[in-house]
VMD Tcl script that draws the C-alpha trace (Angstrom):
set ca {
  {14.99 17.78 1.46}
  {12.52 20.45 3.75}
  {14.81 22.85 5.92}
  {14.01 24.18 9.35}
  {13.70 27.66 10.09}
  {16.30 28.74 12.19}
  {15.92 31.69 14.63}
  {17.55 35.07 14.51}
  {18.74 35.05 18.14}
  {20.69 32.03 17.78}
  {22.70 29.75 14.98}
  {20.84 26.16 14.55}
  {24.08 24.93 15.95}
  {23.24 27.11 19.84}
  {20.28 26.21 19.49}
  {20.55 22.73 19.47}
  {23.61 22.58 21.88}
  {20.75 23.00 24.06}
  {19.28 19.91 24.00}
  {15.90 21.03 24.10}
  {13.17 18.22 23.50}
  {11.05 20.17 21.35}
  {14.04 20.35 18.93}
  {14.61 16.74 19.28}
  {10.67 15.86 18.64}
  {10.37 18.50 15.53}
  {13.59 16.67 14.19}
  {11.52 13.60 14.48}
  {8.55 14.69 12.92}
  {10.35 16.09 9.95}
  {12.27 13.25 9.52}
  {9.05 11.13 9.72}
  {7.10 13.09 7.55}
  {10.15 13.27 4.57}
  {12.28 9.93 4.57}
  {9.54 9.14 1.58}
  {10.47 12.31 -0.02}
  {13.82 12.22 0.03}
  {14.31 7.93 -0.04}
  {12.17 8.27 -3.31}
  {14.67 10.91 -4.71}
  {18.24 9.00 -3.63}
  {16.57 5.76 -5.30}
  {16.24 7.51 -8.80}
  {19.14 9.66 -8.55}
  {21.75 7.30 -7.14}
  {22.87 3.83 -8.29}
  {23.66 2.81 -4.58}
  {21.24 0.65 -3.30}
  {18.73 0.90 -0.26}
  {19.49 -0.54 2.85}
  {16.76 -1.37 5.49}
  {17.69 -0.19 8.76}
  {15.42 -0.79 10.88}
  {12.29 -3.53 10.96}
  {9.49 -0.93 9.33}
  {12.11 -0.78 6.57}
  {12.92 -4.19 6.37}
  {9.17 -5.41 6.47}
  {8.31 -3.43 3.43}
  {11.67 -4.16 0.98}
  {10.56 -7.91 1.69}
  {6.97 -7.30 0.87}
  {7.42 -4.55 -1.92}
  {10.84 -5.49 -3.47}
  {13.83 -2.44 -3.94}
  {12.12 -0.46 -6.05}
  {9.10 0.31 -4.48}
  {9.85 0.15 -0.92}
  {12.27 3.44 -1.86}
  {8.93 5.29 -0.39}
  {9.60 3.57 3.31}
  {13.35 3.63 3.04}
  {15.31 6.59 4.43}
  {19.05 6.75 3.39}
  {21.45 7.20 6.34}
  {22.87 9.97 4.63}
  {19.49 11.34 4.80}
  {19.40 11.01 8.59}
  {22.61 12.08 9.14}
  {21.64 15.65 7.02}
  {18.41 16.42 8.29}
  {19.64 15.93 12.55}
  {23.47 17.01 11.69}
  {23.60 19.34 9.18}
  {19.85 20.80 9.56}
  {19.16 20.65 12.95}
  {22.67 20.70 14.51}
  {22.73 17.82 16.82}
  {26.30 15.93 16.89}
  {27.99 13.55 18.52}
  {25.78 11.70 20.95}
  {22.87 13.74 20.73}
  {22.78 12.98 16.83}
  {23.66 9.16 17.91}
  {20.88 9.45 19.91}
  {18.11 11.20 17.49}
  {18.90 8.21 15.00}
  {18.38 5.77 17.16}
  {15.34 7.11 18.64}
  {14.04 7.65 14.62}
  {15.01 4.12 14.11}
  {12.66 2.76 17.32}
  {9.71 4.60 16.28}
  {9.43 3.37 13.11}
  {10.01 0.14 14.19}
  {6.82 0.69 16.52}
  {4.73 1.20 13.86}
  {4.68 -3.05 13.51}
  {3.32 -2.66 16.28}
  {0.34 -0.35 15.98}
  {-3.10 -1.39 14.29}
  {-2.30 -4.78 14.32}
  {0.57 -4.15 11.73}
  {1.63 -1.90 8.51}
  {-1.34 -1.63 6.50}
  {-1.37 -0.59 2.53}
  {-4.71 -0.53 0.86}
  {-4.87 -1.26 -2.24}
  {-1.17 -3.25 -2.68}
  {-1.05 -5.64 -5.41}
  {1.40 -8.73 -4.44}
  {4.20 -9.60 -6.38}
  {3.36 -11.35 -10.07}
  {4.99 -14.96 -8.69}
  {3.07 -14.50 -5.34}
  {0.04 -17.28 -4.64}
  {-0.61 -16.83 -0.86}
  {-3.79 -15.63 -0.65}
  {-4.32 -15.17 -4.19}
  {-7.13 -16.14 -6.25}
  {-8.06 -15.86 -9.75}
  {-11.42 -16.38 -12.13}
  {-10.56 -17.64 -15.47}
  {-12.32 -15.28 -18.26}
  {-13.21 -18.26 -21.34}
  {-11.95 -16.67 -24.40}
  {-9.59 -13.64 -23.20}
  {-5.75 -15.00 -24.51}
  {-4.90 -16.32 -20.58}
  {-6.70 -13.41 -19.18}
  {-8.08 -13.85 -15.64}
  {-9.54 -11.80 -12.68}
  {-7.30 -12.43 -9.97}
  {-8.38 -11.26 -6.09}
  {-6.01 -10.62 -3.37}
  {-6.10 -9.24 -0.25}
  {-5.50 -5.31 -0.64}
  {-4.73 -4.84 3.39}
  {-8.93 -4.36 3.13}
  {-9.86 -7.68 5.20}
  {-11.71 -4.92 7.67}
  {-13.27 -3.26 4.83}
  {-14.58 -6.66 3.89}
  {-13.25 -6.15 0.29}
  {-10.90 -7.42 -2.10}
  {-8.67 -5.75 -4.15}
  {-8.61 -7.66 -8.09}
  {-7.05 -6.56 -11.19}
  {-6.53 -8.63 -14.82}
  {-3.60 -10.96 -14.77}
  {-2.63 -12.56 -17.96}
  {-1.56 -16.52 -16.51}
  {0.92 -17.14 -19.68}
  {2.96 -14.32 -18.69}
  {2.45 -13.84 -15.20}
  {1.93 -10.39 -15.12}
  {-0.78 -7.95 -14.52}
  {-2.48 -5.74 -17.29}
  {-4.89 -2.84 -17.40}
  {-7.90 -3.71 -18.29}
  {-8.66 -3.76 -22.13}
  {-10.56 -1.79 -24.42}
  {-14.19 -1.43 -23.56}
  {-13.91 -4.55 -20.64}
  {-16.56 -3.49 -18.03}
  {-17.36 -4.84 -14.59}
  {-20.87 -4.55 -13.51}
  {-21.69 -5.24 -10.00}
  {-24.85 -6.88 -9.67}
  {-27.20 -5.62 -7.47}
  {-28.44 -7.96 -4.90}
  {-31.06 -7.65 -1.99}
  {-29.48 -6.91 1.96}
  {-25.99 -6.82 0.21}
  {-24.03 -3.40 -0.17}
  {-23.78 -4.33 -3.50}
  {-27.18 -1.75 -3.72}
  {-24.76 1.01 -3.07}
  {-22.39 0.24 -5.42}
  {-24.34 -1.30 -8.26}
  {-23.52 -0.78 -12.18}
  {-20.28 -0.14 -13.71}
  {-16.93 -0.38 -11.40}
  {-14.84 2.34 -11.37}
  {-10.63 1.30 -11.14}
  {-8.94 3.15 -7.98}
  {-7.33 5.05 -10.87}
  {-10.30 5.78 -12.53}
  {-11.67 7.30 -9.66}
  {-8.88 9.60 -9.38}
  {-9.89 11.39 -12.53}
  {-6.66 9.09 -14.54}
  {-7.81 7.88 -17.82}
  {-6.00 4.51 -19.38}
  {-3.62 6.05 -21.22}
  {-2.08 7.44 -17.98}
  {-1.97 4.39 -16.37}
  {0.98 2.57 -16.05}
  {0.44 -0.81 -17.37}
  {-0.14 -3.77 -14.91}
  {-1.10 -0.63 -12.25}
  {-5.06 -0.69 -12.43}
  {-6.66 -2.31 -10.05}
  {-10.46 -2.23 -8.21}
  {-11.90 -2.92 -4.72}
  {-15.40 -5.08 -4.72}
  {-16.87 -6.03 -1.51}
  {-16.82 -9.96 -0.66}
  {-19.30 -12.33 -2.14}
  {-20.20 -9.65 -4.82}
  {-21.91 -11.07 -8.24}
  {-20.64 -9.51 -10.88}
  {-20.81 -9.31 -15.18}
  {-17.60 -8.60 -17.36}
  {-19.31 -6.96 -20.62}
  {-16.76 -7.04 -23.70}
  {-16.92 -6.00 -27.00}
  {-18.64 -8.47 -29.24}
  {-18.59 -11.40 -26.30}
  {-21.39 -13.08 -24.20}
  {-21.53 -11.21 -20.97}
  {-19.21 -13.32 -17.97}
  {-20.88 -13.07 -14.36}
  {-18.30 -14.20 -11.66}
  {-18.62 -14.40 -7.91}
  {-15.67 -12.47 -5.40}
  {-14.85 -14.51 -3.30}
  {-15.80 -14.34 0.44}
  {-13.44 -14.78 3.78}
  {-14.45 -17.40 6.60}
  {-16.49 -15.39 9.03}
  {-13.93 -14.17 12.05}
  {-14.75 -16.10 15.03}
  {-13.24 -15.81 18.82}
  {-11.27 -19.35 19.09}
  {-13.75 -22.26 20.85}
  {-16.61 -20.13 20.28}
  {-19.75 -21.98 17.65}
  {-22.97 -20.67 17.00}
  {-25.73 -22.73 17.01}
  {-27.51 -23.32 13.03}
  {-31.02 -23.50 11.75}
  {-32.23 -26.81 10.88}
  {-35.55 -27.72 8.63}
  {-39.14 -27.95 10.96}
}
mol new
graphics top color blue
foreach p $ca { graphics top sphere $p radius 0.5 }
foreach p [lrange $ca 0 end-1] q [lrange $ca 1 end] { graphics top cylinder $p $q radius 0.2 }
display resetview
């Protein structure tokens, strides 16, 4: 865990005893910035289960499960180490700093409409806001569409999903999704072969962990899946209902 630089004129404990707001703010920022790293290290090096300490951590624990939620959970002993041993807080000051940290984490739930994690996949057994397109002659492989927290971008996340085994899979060798350009739509900007998020970051197929490959695509786009030795398969991306304020109705045109 990163350590604060001590001042020559005072020891860390002497500096903390002044109770300066600056010291507490620095500690709070350090805790917020470093808790993901410390949580991941703790989860991989210890058999002790992670326990959510605030509503923010509980949200991710419930949504991602214990293993993947480790990046969002800061163990209590790490907070004690940071605020106590590193920053020199003790007694009521230490307790207050930890309470303030948890309060700041909880406040994130109410910011910008709640937490977002773009690209996040749903659990394999989840059916909430999940839609699939079955691919013919594919040994139970389907295209699985999910929110991926991309509503404000008017996009869906998708991956390839084995409906028999109930597990996500990476795209089989030679499979390519092509976006068909359509006049008057944003597909004109992304027409052609669609890269996965991992490929866009420079990872090759062998470097992507099984089932972790994901794509995103504009709502309503028309696409073509090309597979070696198979006929092209055409499919359409779902489209969310238009968001309209309650009670507002728009007139529509009719034939003259």
